[in-house]
C-alpha positions as CSV (number, residue, x, y, z in Angstrom):
1,M,252.1,341.8,-20.6
2,N,251.5,338.2,-20.5
3,S,249.4,336.5,-17.6
4,V,250.0,336.1,-14.9
5,T,250.8,332.2,-14.4
6,S,253.3,332.6,-17.5
7,S,254.7,335.5,-16.8
8,P,258.4,335.4,-15.2
9,A,259.0,336.4,-11.6
10,L,261.5,337.8,-10.0
11,V,261.7,335.4,-7.2
12,S,264.8,337.0,-5.1
13,L,267.9,338.9,-5.5
14,A,271.2,339.6,-4.0
15,T,274.2,341.4,-4.2
16,S,277.4,341.5,-2.8
17,V,281.3,343.2,-3.2
18,P,284.5,342.9,-2.7
19,P,286.6,343.3,1.1
20,Y,288.4,346.8,0.1
21,R,286.2,349.6,0.6
22,L,288.2,353.0,-0.8
23,S,286.7,356.7,-0.4
24,Q,286.6,358.6,-2.9
25,E,289.1,361.3,-0.9
26,E,291.7,358.1,-0.5
27,V,291.2,357.4,-4.0
28,T,291.4,361.4,-5.0
29,D,294.7,361.8,-2.8
30,W,296.2,358.4,-4.3
31,A,295.2,359.9,-8.0
32,R,296.8,363.1,-7.5
33,G,300.3,361.5,-6.3
34,F,300.3,359.3,-8.9
35,F,299.5,361.1,-11.9
36,E,300.7,364.6,-10.9
37,A,304.1,364.0,-12.0
38,R,303.3,361.8,-15.2
39,F,300.8,364.1,-16.2
40,P,301.1,367.7,-15.7
41,G,297.7,368.6,-16.6
42,F,296.2,366.3,-13.9
43,E,295.0,368.8,-11.5
44,R,292.6,370.0,-14.3
45,L,290.5,366.5,-13.6
46,V,290.7,366.5,-10.3
47,P,287.3,368.0,-10.1
48,A,286.1,364.8,-12.0
49,Y,286.5,362.6,-8.9
50,A,284.9,365.4,-6.3
51,N,282.0,365.7,-8.6
52,A,281.2,362.6,-9.5
53,G,278.8,362.0,-7.0
54,I,280.5,359.2,-5.2
55,A,281.4,358.8,-1.5
56,T,282.8,355.2,-1.3
57,R,283.7,352.4,-3.9
58,H,284.7,348.5,-3.3
59,S,287.6,347.0,-5.1
60,C,288.7,343.2,-5.4
61,V,292.5,344.7,-4.7
62,P,294.2,347.1,-2.3
63,L,294.7,350.5,-3.4
64,D,298.3,350.1,-3.8
65,W,297.8,347.4,-6.7
66,Y,296.9,350.2,-8.9
67,S,299.9,351.8,-8.6
68,R,302.2,348.8,-10.5
69,P,301.8,347.6,-13.8
70,H,300.1,344.1,-14.4
71,D,300.0,341.8,-17.2
72,W,297.1,339.9,-18.8
73,P,297.5,336.9,-17.0
74,E,297.8,338.4,-13.7
75,R,294.3,340.3,-14.2
76,T,293.0,337.4,-15.4
77,Q,294.0,335.2,-12.2
78,L,292.5,338.0,-10.5
79,Y,289.4,338.4,-12.4
80,I,288.6,334.7,-12.1
81,E,288.8,334.0,-8.3
82,S,287.7,337.4,-7.3
83,S,284.6,337.1,-9.9
84,L,283.9,333.3,-8.5
85,A,284.2,334.6,-4.6
86,L,281.4,337.2,-5.2
87,L,279.1,335.2,-7.4
88,E,279.0,332.4,-4.9
89,R,278.4,334.5,-2.0
90,A,275.6,336.3,-4.2
91,T,274.6,333.0,-5.7
92,M,274.3,331.2,-2.0
93,D,272.0,334.5,-0.4
94,C,269.6,334.8,-3.4
95,L,268.7,331.0,-3.3
96,A,268.7,331.4,0.8
97,A,266.0,334.3,0.1
98,A,264.1,332.2,-1.8
99,D,264.5,329.1,0.0
100,L,266.0,327.0,-2.8
101,T,269.2,325.0,-3.1
102,I,271.6,325.2,-5.4
103,E,270.2,321.7,-6.8
104,D,266.7,323.7,-7.9
105,V,268.6,325.8,-10.3
106,D,267.8,324.9,-14.2
107,V,269.6,327.7,-16.1
108,V,272.6,329.9,-15.7
109,V,272.9,333.3,-17.7
110,T,276.1,335.2,-16.9
111,V,277.4,339.0,-17.7
112,S,280.4,340.1,-17.7
113,S,282.7,342.2,-19.8
114,T,285.6,343.0,-17.3
115,G,287.5,340.0,-17.9
116,I,287.8,336.6,-19.6
117,A,287.7,333.3,-18.8
118,T,287.4,329.8,-20.7
119,P,286.0,327.9,-19.3
120,T,283.5,330.4,-18.4
121,L,282.9,331.9,-15.3
122,D,279.4,330.0,-15.0
123,A,281.1,326.3,-15.6
124,R,283.8,327.3,-12.9
125,L,281.0,328.2,-10.5
126,A,279.1,324.9,-11.5
127,Q,282.0,323.3,-10.4
128,R,282.6,325.2,-7.4
129,L,279.3,324.5,-6.0
130,R,278.6,321.3,-7.5
131,M,275.4,322.0,-9.7
132,R,273.4,319.4,-11.6
133,S,275.6,318.0,-14.6
134,D,272.0,318.9,-16.8
135,L,272.3,322.7,-15.8
136,E,272.3,325.1,-19.2
137,R,274.7,327.5,-19.1
138,L,274.7,331.1,-21.1
139,P,277.6,333.2,-20.5
140,I,277.2,336.8,-22.0
141,F,280.3,339.2,-22.7
142,G,280.5,342.6,-23.9
143,L,277.1,344.3,-23.0
144,G,279.4,346.5,-20.6
145,C,277.1,349.1,-18.5
146,A,273.7,347.7,-20.3
147,G,274.2,344.5,-19.0
148,G,272.5,343.8,-16.0
149,T,269.3,345.0,-17.8
150,I,269.8,343.2,-21.2
151,G,270.8,340.3,-19.0
152,L,267.9,340.5,-17.0
153,A,265.7,340.8,-20.2
154,R,267.3,337.4,-21.8
155,A,267.0,335.6,-18.6
156,A,263.2,336.6,-18.6
157,A,262.8,335.5,-22.0
158,L,264.4,331.8,-20.9
159,A,262.4,331.6,-18.2
160,R,259.2,332.9,-20.3
161,A,260.0,329.8,-22.6
162,R,260.1,327.1,-20.0
163,P,257.6,328.0,-17.4
164,G,258.5,326.5,-14.2
165,A,262.4,326.5,-14.9
166,R,264.4,328.5,-12.2
167,V,266.6,330.7,-14.5
168,L,269.5,332.3,-12.3
169,L,271.2,335.4,-13.5
170,L,274.5,336.6,-12.4
171,V,276.5,339.4,-13.0
172,V,279.7,340.4,-12.0
173,E,281.9,343.2,-13.5
174,L,286.1,343.7,-11.4
175,C,285.9,347.4,-13.2
176,G,288.8,348.2,-11.1
177,L,291.3,345.5,-12.5
178,T,290.8,347.2,-16.6
179,F,292.9,350.6,-14.7
180,R,296.3,350.5,-16.6
181,A,299.2,352.2,-14.4
182,D,300.7,352.6,-17.7
183,D,298.2,354.4,-19.6
184,L,297.8,358.4,-19.3
185,S,294.5,358.7,-21.3
186,K,291.8,361.1,-20.2
187,S,289.7,358.0,-20.2
188,N,291.7,355.9,-17.6
189,M,292.1,358.7,-15.3
190,I,288.3,359.5,-15.4
191,A,287.5,355.8,-15.0
192,A,289.7,355.6,-12.0
193,A,287.4,358.2,-10.7
194,L,284.1,356.4,-11.0
195,F,284.5,352.6,-11.6
196,G,283.7,349.8,-8.7
197,D,283.5,346.2,-8.6
198,G,280.3,344.2,-7.4
199,A,278.5,341.0,-8.4
200,A,274.2,340.3,-8.3
201,A,272.5,337.1,-8.8
202,A,268.5,337.0,-9.5
203,L,266.0,334.2,-9.8
204,I,263.3,334.3,-12.0
205,Q,260.9,331.6,-12.7
206,A,257.5,331.8,-14.4
207,G,254.9,331.6,-12.2
208,G,257.1,332.6,-9.2
209,D,256.2,334.6,-6.4
210,G,257.5,338.2,-6.9
211,P,257.4,341.4,-9.1
212,V,256.6,340.1,-12.7
213,L,258.5,340.8,-15.6
214,G,257.0,341.9,-18.5
215,P,258.7,342.4,-22.2
216,G,262.4,343.5,-22.4
217,G,264.2,345.2,-25.3
218,D,266.8,346.9,-27.0
219,H,267.8,349.9,-29.1
220,T,270.9,350.1,-31.1
221,W,271.7,353.4,-33.0
222,P,273.5,353.3,-35.9
223,D,276.9,354.4,-36.3
224,S,277.9,354.7,-32.8
225,L,280.5,351.9,-32.2
226,D,282.9,354.6,-30.6
227,V,281.0,356.2,-28.2
228,M,281.5,353.2,-25.6
229,G,284.0,350.0,-25.2
230,W,287.3,348.3,-24.6
231,E,290.6,349.3,-26.3
232,V,292.5,345.7,-25.9
233,T,296.0,346.4,-25.1
234,P,299.1,344.6,-24.4
235,S,298.6,345.0,-20.6
236,G,294.9,344.9,-21.0
237,L,291.5,346.0,-21.5
238,G,291.5,350.1,-21.7
239,V,287.8,351.9,-21.4
240,L,286.9,354.0,-24.3
241,F,283.6,356.4,-23.7
242,S,282.7,359.4,-25.2
243,R,282.4,362.7,-23.0
244,D,278.9,363.3,-25.4
245,I,277.3,360.3,-23.7
246,P,275.2,363.0,-21.5
247,T,274.0,364.8,-24.4
248,L,273.4,361.8,-26.6
249,V,271.2,360.7,-23.8
250,R,269.0,363.9,-24.0
251,E,268.8,364.0,-27.6
252,R,268.5,360.1,-28.3
253,L,267.1,358.3,-25.6
254,A,263.4,359.5,-25.4
255,P,262.3,358.6,-29.3
256,A,264.0,354.8,-28.3
257,L,262.5,354.7,-25.1
258,D,259.0,355.8,-26.7
259,G,259.2,353.8,-29.6
260,F,259.8,350.3,-27.0
261,L,256.9,350.9,-24.9
262,E,254.6,351.7,-28.3
263,R,255.7,348.1,-29.3
264,H,253.8,347.1,-26.4
265,A,251.0,349.8,-26.2
266,L,252.2,351.4,-23.3
267,T,253.7,355.5,-23.0
268,R,256.0,356.8,-20.6
269,R,252.7,358.1,-18.6
270,D,251.5,354.3,-17.9
271,L,255.5,354.2,-15.9
272,A,255.1,354.7,-11.9
273,G,258.8,354.7,-11.7
274,F,262.7,354.5,-13.3
275,I,265.3,351.7,-12.1
276,V,268.3,353.0,-14.2
277,H,271.9,352.4,-14.4
278,P,273.3,355.4,-12.6
279,G,276.5,355.9,-15.3
280,G,277.5,359.0,-13.8
281,A,276.5,362.3,-12.1
282,K,276.2,364.1,-15.5
283,V,274.2,360.5,-16.9
284,L,272.1,360.6,-14.1
285,S,270.8,364.4,-14.8
286,A,270.2,363.7,-18.6
287,L,268.1,361.1,-17.4
288,E,266.0,363.2,-14.9
289,A,265.6,365.5,-17.8
290,V,264.4,362.6,-20.2
291,F,262.0,361.4,-17.5
292,D,260.6,364.6,-16.5
293,L,261.7,364.0,-13.2
294,P,263.3,366.8,-10.9
295,L,266.9,367.1,-10.6
296,G,268.0,364.6,-8.0
297,G,264.3,362.6,-8.3
298,L,266.3,359.4,-9.6
299,D,267.2,358.9,-5.6
300,D,267.6,354.9,-5.4
301,A,270.4,355.2,-8.5
302,R,272.1,358.0,-6.9
303,S,272.2,356.8,-3.4
304,V,274.2,353.6,-5.7
305,L,276.5,355.6,-7.5
306,R,277.4,357.5,-4.0
307,D,277.9,353.7,-1.8
308,Y,279.5,351.5,-4.7
309,G,280.7,353.9,-7.6
310,N,279.8,352.8,-11.4
311,M,279.9,348.6,-11.3
312,S,279.2,348.6,-14.8
313,A,276.3,345.6,-16.0
314,A,275.8,345.0,-11.9
315,T,275.0,348.8,-10.5
316,V,271.4,348.4,-12.0
317,L,270.5,345.4,-9.8
318,F,272.4,347.1,-6.9
319,V,269.4,349.8,-7.8
320,L,266.7,347.3,-8.3
321,R,267.7,345.6,-4.7
322,R,267.6,349.2,-3.0
323,A,264.1,349.9,-4.6
324,L,262.8,347.0,-3.6
325,D,264.0,347.5,-0.3
326,R,262.2,350.7,0.0
327,G,258.9,349.6,-1.5
328,L,258.0,349.4,-5.2
329,D,254.1,350.0,-6.7
330,G,253.1,350.1,-10.3
331,L,255.2,349.8,-13.9
332,Q,258.7,350.3,-13.3
333,L,261.5,350.7,-16.2
334,L,264.6,349.4,-15.7
335,T,267.5,351.0,-18.4
336,A,270.8,351.1,-18.6
337,L,273.1,352.3,-22.0
338,G,276.1,350.1,-22.9
339,P,278.4,349.7,-26.2
340,G,276.9,349.5,-29.5
341,F,276.0,351.6,-28.8
342,T,272.8,350.3,-27.3
343,A,269.9,351.0,-24.6
344,G,268.7,348.3,-23.0
345,F,264.6,348.5,-21.5
346,Q,263.0,346.2,-19.2
347,L,259.6,346.3,-17.2
348,L,258.9,345.3,-14.1
349,Q,255.4,345.1,-12.8
350,A,255.4,345.0,-9.0
351,A,252.8,344.9,-6.9
């Protein structure tokens, strides 16, 4: 770990969600009514909704939106408008918590994989909020669920390289907009049981006041491109994920984690806690096994999954927010898995 004066600190963190709150029960009822006549075997998939560990989720569109087909232009317009609204709210709350203004931001790192916009979301937000004309911007696309952790690591590296600069990390994912009414694949049906929408903003500054962000890192397994990602179709982005992800976590994550820690003269015994992306209930159970925790030991991750569903990259920052509110002590590991197939790691030293 670097000295406290040169190490980046997490100065503030805020989250935001869109207005439509959906219970898992009403989503299940909707899915049964929508899929049952189109897919005769759908009833066999219904337990996935009940066993997902989710009670509520938030959506940028009402539930009946999902019953109709939508094309790329409509999805893209919704993605841009809703993302900017969520990012504006998270940004202003984050800066207010740090007692700063929009003029104080030097660098913006923006992570999102659930839509495409050029000019990018950060450029649009900068104009919307009248940010400085010399603002440095780094948009990042394609990290999927790993984007919150890896984005935090990239933002921390930028802050470390420029002591005193205020780096704003923005993460927004509108997973619901990727649902396609014409897709009867099991992946699309299971995605409807899991995914929600949300955004987060984190302010990072070397020498700032807050938990210290230590080393970050990635591990990408060879020959694993088909584990997770997007399928680009005429009507939108379609989710691809392997049912083997929990097994891959159990069998392959520990050596990757140990290698990351060893490079920084650490072992798992040095870790006081784990802040993880809750990809799903089975993935959480696999992570608890890897970390030698009792079943249900990742309480913050499970409660965020319960209250918000899987918001892709944004989720781990919701978990971090909940953990900070609860109170953290010691060296914490943030980790998430995403397309590549890649694990992202970020160490955080709490007071």
